[in-house]
C-alpha positions in Angstrom: -236.4 97.6 -10.0 -233.5 98.8 -12.1 -233.9 102.2 -13.8 -232.0 103.0 -17.0 -232.0 106.6 -18.0 -231.3 108.6 -21.2 -230.4 112.2 -20.6 -229.0 115.1 -22.6 -229.4 117.0 -25.7 -230.6 115.4 -28.9 -228.6 115.1 -32.1 -228.0 113.1 -35.2 -225.5 110.8 -33.4 -228.0 109.9 -30.6 -230.2 106.9 -31.4 -232.8 107.3 -28.7 -235.8 105.8 -30.5 -233.8 102.8 -31.6 -232.8 102.3 -27.9 -236.4 102.6 -26.7 -237.7 100.2 -29.4 -235.0 97.6 -28.4 -236.0 98.0 -24.8 -239.7 97.6 -25.6 -238.9 94.4 -27.4 -237.4 92.8 -24.4 -239.6 90.8 -21.9 -237.9 91.9 -18.7 -240.3 93.3 -16.1 -237.7 94.2 -13.6 -236.3 97.2 -15.6 -237.7 100.6 -16.3 -236.5 103.4 -18.6 -236.7 107.1 -18.1 -235.9 109.2 -21.1 -235.6 113.0 -21.3 -233.9 113.1 -24.7 -236.5 112.7 -27.5 -236.3 115.0 -30.5 -239.4 117.0 -31.3 -240.2 114.6 -34.2 -239.7 111.4 -32.1 -242.2 109.3 -30.2 -241.4 106.6 -27.7 -243.1 103.2 -28.0 -246.1 102.6 -25.8 -244.7 100.5 -23.0 -245.6 100.9 -19.3 -242.0 100.2 -18.3 -241.0 103.4 -20.0 -241.8 105.7 -17.1 -240.7 109.0 -18.7 -240.5 109.7 -22.4 -240.1 113.5 -22.7 -238.7 115.7 -25.4 -235.4 117.3 -24.6 -235.5 120.7 -23.1 -232.9 122.6 -21.0 -233.5 122.4 -17.3 -232.0 124.0 -14.2 -229.1 122.3 -12.4 -231.4 121.0 -9.6 -233.8 119.3 -12.0 -230.9 117.8 -13.9 -229.2 116.5 -10.7 -232.5 115.1 -9.6 -232.9 113.2 -12.8 -229.4 111.8 -12.6 -230.0 110.7 -9.0 -233.1 108.8 -10.1 -231.0 106.6 -12.4 -229.3 103.4 -11.6 -227.7 103.1 -15.0 -227.3 105.6 -17.9 -227.7 104.5 -21.5 -225.7 106.3 -24.1 -227.4 105.3 -27.4 -224.8 107.1 -29.6 -223.7 106.2 -33.0 -220.3 104.5 -32.5 -218.8 106.7 -35.2 -220.1 109.9 -33.8 -218.3 112.7 -31.9 -220.4 112.9 -28.7 -218.1 111.2 -26.1 -216.9 114.5 -24.5 -220.4 115.8 -24.0 -222.1 116.4 -20.7 -224.1 113.2 -20.6 -220.9 111.2 -20.5 -219.0 113.4 -18.0 -221.7 114.7 -15.7 -222.7 111.3 -14.1 -219.1 110.8 -12.9 -219.7 113.7 -10.4 -222.6 111.8 -8.9 -220.7 108.5 -8.9 -222.8 106.9 -11.6 -220.4 105.0 -13.8 -221.0 105.7 -17.4 -220.6 102.7 -19.7 -218.2 103.9 -22.4 -217.6 102.4 -25.8 -214.4 100.6 -26.6 -212.8 103.7 -28.2 -210.7 106.3 -26.4 -212.6 108.7 -24.3 -210.5 111.6 -25.4 -208.8 111.8 -28.8 
């Protein structure tokens, strides 16, 4: 089972619900999603493959590291025109040897 995770603070550039809806529309039963990045006004689709769908809240370093360690792949559902590439959710996984998939634009301006 492959687990895709969405972590980090919410924001206008982060398209979490759009990502979760797209995942729910796929028929794959060998993938799960864990999401800890919903805004207070967002709701995840009802799908048993979405094993965590929590609103964002700050957590201690141990909890954050545990969440990252539970991930096989991280999803970064950011608006491609946004300014979020230098944020923690992009940089932190590198420390745990989880390669972040980056868009085709430069990482640093």
